[in-house]
C-alpha positions in Angstrom: -12.8 31.1 29.0 -15.9 28.8 27.9 -18.9 28.4 30.5 -19.0 25.4 32.5 -22.0 24.2 30.3 -20.1 24.6 27.2 -17.0 22.4 28.9 -19.4 20.0 29.8 -21.0 19.7 26.6 -17.3 19.7 24.9 -16.4 16.9 27.5 -19.6 14.6 26.7 -19.6 15.4 22.8 -15.7 14.2 22.8 -15.8 11.0 25.0 -19.0 10.1 22.5 -17.0 10.8 19.4 -19.5 13.6 18.5 -16.6 16.1 17.9 -14.7 17.6 15.1 -11.0 17.8 14.6 -10.7 21.4 16.0 -12.6 20.2 19.6 -11.1 17.1 19.5 -7.5 18.7 19.7 -8.9 21.2 22.2 -10.0 18.6 24.6 -6.6 16.6 24.4 -4.2 19.9 24.9 -6.5 20.6 28.1 -5.5 17.3 29.4 -1.9 18.3 29.4 -1.1 20.1 33.1 -4.5 20.8 33.7 -6.1 18.3 36.2 -9.1 20.2 37.2 -10.1 19.6 33.5 -9.5 15.9 34.0 -11.2 15.7 36.9 -14.2 17.0 34.7 -13.5 14.3 32.2 -13.4 11.8 34.5 -17.2 13.3 35.7 -18.5 13.2 32.6 -17.5 9.4 32.1 -19.4 8.4 35.0 -22.4 10.5 34.4 -22.6 8.9 30.8 -22.0 5.6 32.0 -24.8 6.0 34.9 -27.3 7.7 32.0 -26.6 4.3 29.7 -27.3 2.0 32.4 -30.3 3.8 33.3 -31.5 4.5 29.9 -31.6 7.9 29.6 -29.1 9.2 26.8 -31.2 9.7 23.4 -30.5 7.4 20.6 -28.1 9.4 19.1 -25.9 9.5 22.2 -26.5 6.2 22.8 -24.7 5.3 19.6 -22.1 7.1 20.6 -21.7 5.3 23.3 -21.8 1.9 21.8 -19.2 2.9 19.0 -17.2 5.4 20.6 -17.2 5.5 24.6 -17.1 1.8 24.9 -14.2 1.4 22.3 -12.0 2.3 25.3 -11.4 -1.6 27.2 -11.0 1.0 30.7 -14.2 2.8 29.8 -15.8 -0.5 29.4 -14.6 -2.2 32.6 -15.7 0.4 34.5 -19.4 0.3 33.0 -19.6 -3.4 33.8 -18.5 -2.8 37.3 -20.8 0.0 37.9 -23.5 -2.1 36.4 -22.8 -5.2 38.6 -23.1 -2.6 41.5 -26.4 -1.3 39.9 -27.9 -5.0 40.2 -27.0 -6.0 43.7 -28.4 -2.6 44.9 -31.7 -3.3 42.6 -31.7 -7.0 44.0 -31.7 -5.3 47.9 -34.6 -2.9 47.2 -36.7 -5.4 45.8 -40.1 -5.7 47.8 -40.8 -9.1 49.2 -44.1 -10.6 48.2 -46.7 -10.3 49.8 -48.6 -12.7 52.2 -50.2 -15.7 50.7 -53.2 -17.2 52.0 -52.8 -20.4 53.4 -55.4 -23.5 54.3 -55.9 -23.1 58.1 -55.0 -26.8 58.5 -52.0 -26.8 56.3 -51.0 -23.5 58.5 -51.6 -25.5 61.7 -49.3 -28.5 61.4 -46.7 -26.3 59.2 -43.1 -26.3 60.7 -42.2 -22.8 61.8 -38.8 -21.7 61.8 -36.8 -20.3 65.2 -37.0 -16.2 65.4 -33.1 -16.8 66.3 -32.3 -18.9 63.1 -34.3 -16.4 60.8 -32.0 -13.3 62.9 -28.7 -15.4 62.1 -29.6 -15.7 58.5 -30.4 -12.3 57.8 -27.2 -11.4 59.5 -25.2 -13.8 56.8 -27.0 -12.4 54.4 -26.4 -8.5 55.1 -22.7 -9.5 55.7 -22.1 -11.1 52.3 -23.6 -8.3 50.6 -21.9 -5.5 52.6 -18.8 -7.5 52.0 -19.5 -8.0 48.2 -20.1 -4.3 48.0 -17.1 -3.4 49.5 -14.8 -5.8 47.4 -16.8 -4.0 44.3 -15.7 -0.8 45.5 -12.4 -1.5 46.1 -11.8 -2.9 42.8 -13.6 -0.3 41.3 -11.1 2.5 43.1 -8.3 0.1 42.1 -9.5 -0.1 37.9 -9.4 3.9 38.4 -6.3 4.5 40.4 -4.6 2.1 37.6 -6.7 4.1 35.0 -5.5 7.5 36.2 -1.7 6.2 36.1 -1.5 5.0 32.4 -3.4 8.3 31.4 -0.8 10.0 33.0 2.0 7.7 31.3 0.3 8.1 27.9 0.2 12.3 28.8 3.7 12.2 29.4 4.8 9.9 25.9 2.4 12.6 24.1 4.0 15.4 25.7 7.5 14.2 24.6 6.0 13.5 20.9 5.0 17.3 20.9 8.5 18.2 21.6 10.4 16.0 18.9 7.2 17.3 16.8 8.1 21.3 17.7 11.7 20.6 17.5 11.1 19.0 13.7 9.2 22.4 12.8 12.1 24.7 14.3 14.4 22.7 12.1 12.6 21.0 8.9 14.3 18.7 6.3 14.7 19.9 2.9 11.7 19.9 1.0 12.5 17.7 -2.2 12.7 14.2 -0.3 14.6 11.7 -1.4 13.2 8.1 -2.6 13.2 6.2 0.8 11.8 9.1 2.7 9.5 8.0 5.4 6.5 10.0 6.2 5.7 9.7 10.3 2.5 10.3 12.2 0.7 9.7 15.7 -2.7 8.5 16.0 -4.6 8.5 19.2 -7.3 5.4 19.7 -11.2 6.0 18.5 -13.4 5.4 15.8 -14.4 8.9 14.2 -17.0 9.4 11.5 -16.4 10.5 7.8 -14.1 13.6 8.0 -13.6 13.8 11.8 -10.8 11.0 11.1 -7.0 12.0 11.6 -5.6 13.1 7.9 -2.5 11.4 7.1 -1.3 13.8 4.1 1.3 11.7 2.4 4.2 12.9 -0.4 4.8 11.4 -3.5 8.2 10.5 -2.8 7.2 8.7 0.1 8.2 4.9 0.5 7.5 4.0 3.8 4.7 5.3 6.4 5.9 5.3 9.9 2.6 5.0 12.4 3.4 5.4 15.9 -0.2 4.2 18.0 -0.8 5.5 21.5 -3.2 3.7 24.0 -4.2 4.1 27.5 -3.6 0.3 28.2 -0.4 -0.8 29.3 1.6 -2.8 26.3 3.5 -5.6 27.8 6.6 -7.6 26.3 5.2 -9.9 23.7 4.2 -9.8 20.0 0.9 -7.7 18.8 -0.5 -7.7 15.6 -1.9 -4.6 13.2 -4.4 -5.3 10.7 -5.8 -2.3 8.3 -9.2 -2.6 6.7 -10.9 -0.3 4.1 -14.1 1.6 4.5 -15.9 -1.4 3.0 -14.4 -3.9 5.5 -12.0 -5.7 3.7 -8.6 -6.4 4.6 -5.9 -4.0 3.4 -2.3 -4.9 5.1 -1.5 -7.3 8.1 1.6 -7.5 9.9 2.2 -10.2 12.8 5.9 -9.3 13.4 5.0 -5.8 15.9 6.7 -5.6 19.3 5.9 -2.5 21.4 8.2 0.4 21.7 7.0 1.4 25.4 4.5 1.1 27.9 1.8 3.1 26.1 2.7 3.5 22.3 3.7 0.9 19.5 5.3 1.9 16.0 4.6 0.3 12.9 6.1 0.9 9.0 3.7 0.3 6.3 5.0 0.4 2.5 3.3 3.5 1.2 2.0 1.5 -1.7 -0.2 -0.6 0.4 -2.3 2.7 0.9 -4.6 4.3 -1.6 -6.3 7.8 -1.1 -9.1 7.0 1.1 -10.6 5.9 4.4 -9.2 3.2 6.8 -9.8 1.6 10.4 -6.6 0.2 11.8 -6.8 -2.4 14.9 -4.1 -3.4 17.6 -4.4 -6.7 19.0 -2.4 -9.2 20.8 -0.9 -12.3 19.3 -2.7 -15.5 19.9 -5.0 -14.0 22.1 -9.1 -14.4 20.5 -11.3 -11.7 19.7 -12.5 -9.6 21.7 -10.5 -9.9 24.6 -6.9 -9.8 22.1 -8.1 -6.4 20.5 -6.4 -3.5 22.6 -7.3 -0.6 20.5 -9.2 0.7 17.2 -8.0 4.0 15.2 -9.6 5.6 12.2 -7.9 7.5 9.7 -7.7 9.0 5.8 -4.9 8.9 3.7 -4.0 11.5 1.0 -1.3 12.3 -1.5 
C-alpha cells in the first residue's frame, strides 16, 4: 500500500499531467468505488489552485497546471471562483492610508460627516461584503456538487465500457478481419506529452476507426464538432455532424486512411459557439499500425 506522501505526489502528478500511462491508469482505477481517494483528489485540486494563485508552484508545476490542469473547464471555473474570493479578501485586509497633514485653515472650515452616517455606511459595506462572500461560497459549493454528480456519471459510463471491454476479451472476434472492420477505442480528456499520450494500435484490415470521447461536461442535445490536428498544428480531419451519444460521452467514426502513424490532438467543441467558450475538451493520442 502506498504511503500518504506517495498518494499525494501521485494525485498532484496526475492533475498536472506529469505521470506515465501506468500511473494514470492506477489513478483512474482508484476513482472507481474508492470514495476516500476521490476526496484526496479533490483536496489536491484545491491545494494546487491555492499554490498557483499564490505563485508558489515550481516552473515545471506551473507549466503543467496551465497546460493540463486548466484544460478541464470545471477546474478552470473552480480556480476563477477561488481567485475572486482571494481578491475580495485582499481588498478587505488592505490597510487604510495614514493621516495626511492638512492646512489648519482648511481643517477649520472642513465639513465633517456625522458619526452616525459613517457608522451606517460602514454597516452597509460590511453587509454587502458578507452577502457577496456568501453568494460566492454558495456558487462554489453548487459548482463542486454539480462536478461531483458529473464525475459520478462519467465513472458509471467508464465502468460500463470496462464491462463491455471485458466481455469482448472473453469472447474475441476471429484474428483474421474482413475488409470493412471497425477498430474501437476510448479516450479520456487531457493533453499528455510525448509517449504518455494514449496509443491506438490499428490493424491493417481496418477501414473505420471508432473513438468514444469521455468528458466531465454535460453534453446537451445539439450539434458538436471534432477537429484533429497533427503534431505540427495542421488540421488533418474535421466533422461538424457529430451528435452526442449520452450525457458524458460522444462517439465519432473516422476513415482509417485519414490518420497516418504519429501523434495527434483532438478537440471536441460545440457548433456555432466561438472559441474558447465552444471548446469542451482536448484529447491527445498516437496512432500505430
